[in-house]
N, C-alpha and C positions, 0 to 999 in steps of 0.2 A: 524482759528486755524488749524494747520496741523494735519492730522489723526494720531492716535497712531499705529505705524507699528511694535511694539515689538511682537505682537502676530504672526507675519509672520517670526520671527527670532528665530527659535527653533533648528536649525541644525548647527553643526560645522563639517566641513570637516577635520580640522586639530587641533590637540591639542598636547601640550608638557608637559609631566609630568614625574618626576623622571628621568630626563635626557634621555628620550626616546620620539621619535616622533610617535604619533598614527594617523593613517589615516583611515577615513571611506572608505572602499573599494568600490569605485563607479562602478567597473566592475560588482558587484554582485547585485546592486540595480535594481529594487525594491524588488526582491524576498528575499534577505537576507540583514540584516544590521550587518555587521561584521567589526570591527576595525582591521587593520593590524598594528602590532607592529614592528617598524623599529628601530633596535638597533645599526646600523652602518650607516656611510655616504653612503656606497655603496648600502645599502638597500633603503635608501631614494632616491638616484639618480635613481635606478632601478624602484622604485614605480612611480616616475614622468614619466619615459619613458614608463612604462607599463599602464599608465592611471588609476592607482589606485586613484590618485588625478589628477584633470584637472581643467581648468579654469585659466586664467593668474594670477589673484590675489592670488588664493589659491596655485598655484605653487610657487609664490614668497614667500608666508608665509612659505610654507613647506621647501623651500630651506634655508630660514633664520634660521629656527629652526634646520635644518640639519647642518648648519654651526656652530650653538651654541653647538649642541651635539658633533660634531667633535672636537671642541676646548676642551671641557671637557675631551674627551677620549684621545686626544693627550697629554694633560697635565699629565694625569695619566700614560701614557706610558713612559714618561721621555726621549723621543728621541729628535730629532731636531724639536722642536715645530713649529717654524714659517714656516720652509720649508715644513714640513709634512701637516700643516694646509692649506697652500696655494695649495698644491696638492689636498686636499679635496675640496676646493672651486672650483678648475678647474673641478673636476669630477661632482660636482653639476651643474655647468654652462653649461656642455655639454649634459645634460639630454634631453633637447628639444630645438630646435634652433629658433623657431618662436616667442614664448611668451617672450616679452621684460621684463616682470616683473621678470622673473627668474634671468636674469643677473642684473637687477636693484637692486633686493633685496640682492643679493650676494655682490654687490658693496657697498650698504649701510652698511652692516656688516663689510666689509673689510675696508672701509674708517673710520668708527667709531673706529676701533681697531688699526689703523695705529700707529706704534711707541710705542705700549703698551707692557708691560711685559706679559708673558704667563698667569699669574694669572689674570691680569686685562682683557686680551682678553676673558677669560672664562666668566667673569662677564658682560663685555660690550656687548659681542656677544648676550647673552641671553636678556639683556635689549633692545638691538636694535631690535631683533626679536619680542619681546613683543610689542614694539612701532609700528613696521610695521603692526602687526595684529590689534592693537588698531586703528591706523590711517585708515586702510582700512575699518574697520567697520564704523567709523565716516564718512568717505567719502561716503560710500554707502547710509547712511541715508540722507546726504545732496543731493546727486544726485537724490535719489528717489523724494525728495521734488521738486527739480528744474525741473526734467523731467516731472513730473505729471502736472506742471503748463502749459506745452505746449499743453496738450491734451484737445481736445474739449469734452464737455459732449456728451454721447451717442456713443463714438468711439468704433470701433472694432480694436483690435491689433493682430498682428502676431509676434511671436518671434521665434528665431532659436537657436538650441543647448541648453545648460543650462547655465544660467547666474545668478543663485540664490545663496542661502547660500552655496550650495555644491561647487560652483566655486569661492568663495570669503571668506572673513573673517566673513561674515554674511549678511543676508537680500538679497544681490545681487546687480548687476549693472543694466542691462536691466530689469531683473525680479523684482528688487526693484522698478523701475519706474512703471512696470505693477501693482505690489502690491499696490503702493501708488495711482495709478489711479483707481483701484477697490475700495480701502478704501474711496476715496473721491467721489465716485459715477460717475466718468467721463468715466470709461471703462465699457462697457456693454457686450462685447464679447471678449474672449481670445482664440486664436488659437496658437498651438505649432507645428512647423514642426518637423517631426520625427528625422531628422539629421542622415542620413546614413554616414558611415557604423556602427558606435558605438551606434546609436539611443539614443543620450543624451537627445533629446527632448522627445521622447516617454518614456524612462525609468526614467529620472531624473527630467525634468521640470514638467511632469504630476504628478510625485510622490510628488514633493514639493507643487505644487498648490492644489492638492487634499487634502493634509494634512491641508492646510490653509482653506479649504472649499471654494476655488475659482473655479467656473465652468470653465472648459477648454476643448476644443476639439482638438484632434490630427488630423493633416493633413499630407499627404505625402509631401515630399520635393517639388515634382513637382506640387503639388496642390496649393501652395501658390499664384502663378500668377493668377490662376482661381478665387480664393477667392477675390483677389485685384480687378480683372477686373469686378467682380459682385458687387462691392461697399460694401463688407462686412468688409473690412479692411481700416481704415483711417490712421493708423500708423504701420509701421514695426519698431520694437524696438529690437536692437541687442547689444551685447557687442563687445569687441575687444581684440585681442591678441597683437596688436600693432597699434598705430596711428602714421603715419609719420608726419614730419614737415609741409608737405603741406596739410595734412588732409586725405590722402589715408589711408584706413583701412584694415588691415589683420584680418580676422576672419574665423570661421569654414567654410569649403567648403559648398557652397550653399547660402552663404550670398549674393554674387554678383548677383545671379539670382533674389533674392527677391528685391534687390535694383533696378535692371533694370525694373522689373515688376511694382514696386512702381512708378518709374518715368514715365513709359509708360501710366499707368492708373490713375494717379493723387493722389495716396496715398503719405504720407510723410515718410521719412526714418530717424530714430534717432539712433545714436550710443551713448552708455553710457559706459564710461570708466574712472577709476581714473587717475589722472595726471601721476601716475607712469607708465601707459601704453603708454603715449605719448613719442615718441622717437624723440627728436629734432635732434639727430645725424644721422637719416636716412631721406634723403631729400624727397624721394618718394617711392611708393610701388614697383617700378621696382627694388629696391635695397634689398628687403626683401628676405631672404632665406626661401622658402616654404618647410616645412617638408614633406617628402615622406615616407609613412609607408608601411608595408608589404602588397603586393597585396592580400595575403590570407584573409585580413580583408574584402575584397570585394567578394572574391570567395567562402567564407564560412561564416557561422554564428554560433557561439558557437559550433564549431566542426562538423556542418552539411554542407556538400558541396552543394552550390546552383548554381554553374556554371559547364559546361561540363569539363571532364578531359582535362588537358593540356591547358585550357583557360588561357589567360593572362589578367592582369588588371593594370590600372594606378591609383594610390591612393594618390594624393595630399590631405592633410587634412585641408589646408587653401586656401582661395582665397583672392584677393585684390579688394576692392571696391573703385573706384576713388572718390576723394573728391567731384567732381561735382555732384555726386549722393546722397551726404549726406546733408539732410536738416538741421539737428541739431546735434552738438557734445556736449554732456553733461558731464562735469567733476565737481568735487567738487569745483573747482575754479570759475566755472561759465559756462554759455551756450554760445556756438558759433554757430550762424546761418550761414549756407553755409560756412563751414570752409575753410580757405586757409592759405598759409604760413604767411601772414601778421597778420591775426587775431590770429593764434595760437602763433606766436611770441609775440604779445602784451599781451596775457594772461600769457605767461611764465615770463614776466618781473615783 
């Protein structure tokens, strides 16, 4: 019997109520738990850009509800509904370039509403957003079960960034697998990489796991390789912002280093992502646009300068792990061992 994971599923990053999108402001965690009220599509798009909400599935859910909110507002304005609403969708779609769920969710809403009257768009857009959120949560529970089955008893795991409830519709992708592994007694040690420069691992992953009562240790991003080399980590388990048709994986910067260390020292590398993150239209990681953010995110931290005056920084926030370094790709449709184009295509059919 699978363990009950509902006790690990107590946080929601996104909610939609009274035609307003509410986002738990993840920039402030763990010190403060404050919801940001987004009343316009511009506010939703800016919140995505500013990392109020982050994690590919959560970004997609946010965009879908932003589209639903925009439809309701455009109907009330009485202008050129369809033209104005398409402008809103374009604004949402440009908020962050790398996370494929953002564009995927918008296209789900757009396609569901194609050819409908303005009144029906308002209704169907919200129904579609609700279904995206529901399906993501169901997918996470399924992936947690499938991923945990791969883990051997007594394993230590290393995770990167935050892939839990804060990054999804609930429970999490990679962190859902970690939680299921702990609940089933297979995972005995959990390490979380700090994830510079926004420290999602330190701030968010530790916050989630400590609320669960799961023992976790923080490690510097550069310390993961040493842990792996010492035999303390049997599985590196990460999420993804995009999985290409050939199995290449775009994820938070630092992921590639963990994958290389895992291959060098005999640990296994698992990617956990819903099928909505699989981008069959992008053949390989070479074609992914990697988001570049403000260099000041590296040069300072929360307003305190940490580098010399006039220092320069290079700040890509994602990297691409080649498919050859991925031991297992876990989706709600099934598990692919050593993913490649043929195996991913077969699962798509």
